[in-house]
N, C-alpha and C positions, 0 to 999 in steps of 0.2 A: 504494500499499500504506499501511494504517496501523500503528500502533504494535501495536493488539491479533491484527492479523492475523499480523505478524511471531512476536508471541508464539505466538500458538496454531499457527502451521505450523513453527516451528523450534524458539523457545528454549524452550519448554515440553517439548515431546517430547524434545529432546536432553538437558535438564536437569531432570527435572521439578522443582517447587518441594518435592513429598513428600520427596524425598531431603535435603534443607537440614537441619541439624541445628537443635534447638530454640531455641538461643540466637540463630540467625543472624536476619539482615534480608535477605530476597532478593526478588525479582521485581521488579516495577518501582517506584521510590523517588522518582521526580519526574517529573512530566509527565503528560499527558491520553494515555490508550489510545487514542482517535479522532484524535490528531495524525496528518497525513500525514508518511512519510516518504520523502525521498530519500538522505541521505548520513548513516552509520552508522561510528562508531567504537571500536573496542574498545581497552581499557588495561587494566591489573592494577588502578590505582588513580586515583581522580579526585584529582587535586593540582591546585592553581592553576595549575602548567605545562601539565596535560593539558586541563584545562577552558578555560582560554583559548585552547588550539589548535584544542579543537572549535568556541568562538566564532568565531575568527579564519577557519577552514576552512568556517563555515556548517551545521556537522553539527546533523543534527537529533535526533539519538539515539545515545548513549555506551552502549556494553555493556562494564561494569566488570565485573572479578571480584570486587574489594573492594566492599563496600558504602557507601554515603555515609550519612550520619544512622545511624552504628552505636551510638550511644549519644544517650539524651535528650537534647534540649534544650529550654531556655525561652524563648530570644531568637533571632531571625533576624535579625542587623544586621552592619554592615561594618567592626563593630568587633574581629572575632574572623577570621582568615583563612579558616576554615571557612566563618562567615556570609559573607562577600566573596565567597569562591568561588563561593557555593549563589546568592548573588543573583545574580552575573555570568551563572549558566546560565539561571537563571528569566527573567531580562530579556531573554535571548537567545532563550528558548525552547527549551532545549535537555533531552531528557529523559533520563532515567537509569535502565538497568535494570542489576541486578545478580545473578547465578547464584550466587556464592560457594560454599559446600560443595556444593551442588546439582551444581554443574560439576564439583569434585573426585571426588564418588562416583559418576558419571554412568557409564552403561555404557561411551561411551567419553570419558569424562572425564579428569581432569587426571592423576591415580595411575594410571590405565589405559593411558596415553599413556607416561607414564614407564617402568612396568612392562615394557611390550611395546619401548620405546626402547632398553633396557640389556640385553635380550635373556635376559628371564625368559620360563619356559614353566609350563604347568599354572596360568596366574593365578586367583586367585580373592579375593574380598572379604577383609579381615581382619576386618569382621563384617558379617554380613549384615543389609540392612536391608529387603531383599524377596525373600521364600523362593519365590516363583516364578521370579522371572529370577536370583536368586543376586547381585544388585547391593547393593552397601554401602560401608562406610567405609575406608579404604585397600587396599592390594592386597598379597598376599604370592603369591613362585610360586618356582620352581627354577632355577636356572643348568644348562647341557646337561653342564656339568662342573664340579668343583671347582677353585677360584680361590685365590689371594691377595688379601689386603685391598687391596694396593696396585695390583696389577693391574685389579681390578674398579673401583677408583676411578679410574684412568685412563679406563677404559669411559664412566663416568658423566660425567667430566668432557668429554669428549669431545661425549657425547650433548647437556650443555648448552653448547655452543659454547667449549669451552675455558675455563670460569670457574673462578674459585680452587674449591678445595674443601677444607675441614677434615673430619679424620678422627680418631675415637676409636677407639682399638684398635692391636695390634701390625701393622706393617706385613705381615707372613707370614703373618697369622691365616687358616686355611683357612675359606672361605664356600661355601657352596651353597645355601642357602636365605636369600631376601632379601625385608624387606618395603619397601612404598613408603608415605608419607605426606607428601604435600607440603606447604609452608608451615610454620607453626609449631603441629608437631602432638605436640609431647612429650607431651601429656595423654594420646596413644593406647600412650605404651609398654607399658602394662599388657597391652595385647592384643597386641604383637608378643613380650613375654615369653613369653606363654602360647602363643603360635602356635612358639615354640622356633624364632624366626629366628636364623640367625646372623650376617645384617647388616641394617640400617636405613638407606634414604635418606630424608632428610626436609630442609627447609629450614633450620631454626635448632632451638634449644630453650636450656633454659636449664640453667645450670651443675651443678645439681642431679640432671640428668638423665643427663649425661655420666656422673658418679659410679655412679649405678645402672645404666647399659647397662656400665661396667666392672667392675662388681660381680657383673651377672649373664651377663660374657661375649658380650654384643651389641654388634657392631662399629658403629659411627654413621659414615656418608656426607653431609657436610653441604655442598651447594652453593650454600646460600643461599635466602632465602625469595623472593626475584626471580626467580631463575634458573628455582627449581621449578616458576614459576608464568606466569611473563611468555611462555615460550615458544609454551602455549597460548593466549593470547591473541592470537598472530600467525596462531597456526593456525586459529582461530576465525574471524577476519578472513578470510581467503582461502577456507573454506569457505563460509560466508557469500555472498561474493562471486561463486562457483559457482554455488551453488543460487539467487539471486537477480539476476541479470544486470542487471536494471531499476534494482537499487541501487547505489550510489557504496559500497563496503565500505573501507575500509583501517585498519590500527592505528597505534597514537599512534607517532609519531615525535619526541615532545618527552619522553616518558615517559622516565627514564633509573635506573639502581639509586641508591638513595640513598646508600649503604656503599661507600667506596672504600678501596684498600689504598695505602701509601706505598711 
């Protein structure tokens, strides 16, 4: 199998590039589409650590949720950490594919997985991108019964493997309608207000979004950027391994959350 065949048979149908936001940089970002692949590694972000892991484990293709080369660069040298990392990948013929916001919004993408995982029903997109399928940005749904913020936050924490969860709102606030926007999705807060959600699950956001949420009576549940997206990269590796038994597919083990608590 080559990269083009994997893209056409799985990656593109799974997370169509057309679902990506206009500002995003998605698809095959490094490497040749004709490259034959045997080992594939998934990760949340290509960092010097995960890049070196790919080199050490003789990976042919990295499927990274976050894009590399997100901002334009004028030179590629080993004088910067990013340049050294990319040169390392190039020298060892490791390709990189990134679905990013297409994966967020896909029918079985990250936001859909979170919404189902925390028990939401009647799930739909916060903002529809495709009228025929109803697929779009974010998700919103309802709990089977009203619950208090502190109790639902415990459900969210458990879904993400017991990670730390920050909250905005009163612990006994009653919620029923819940929105989901993975990662750093504070820019979507206007959609959440318009949808009249009682609570929003997101990875992280700015301080002023906290204040906006308080002023509008929207409770926030923040498990962290890493937690809200990394789990899906692990699941993606497992699904690709089952779909393509001829490939050796695994999730990065070198990748760790950059934020920790004392």
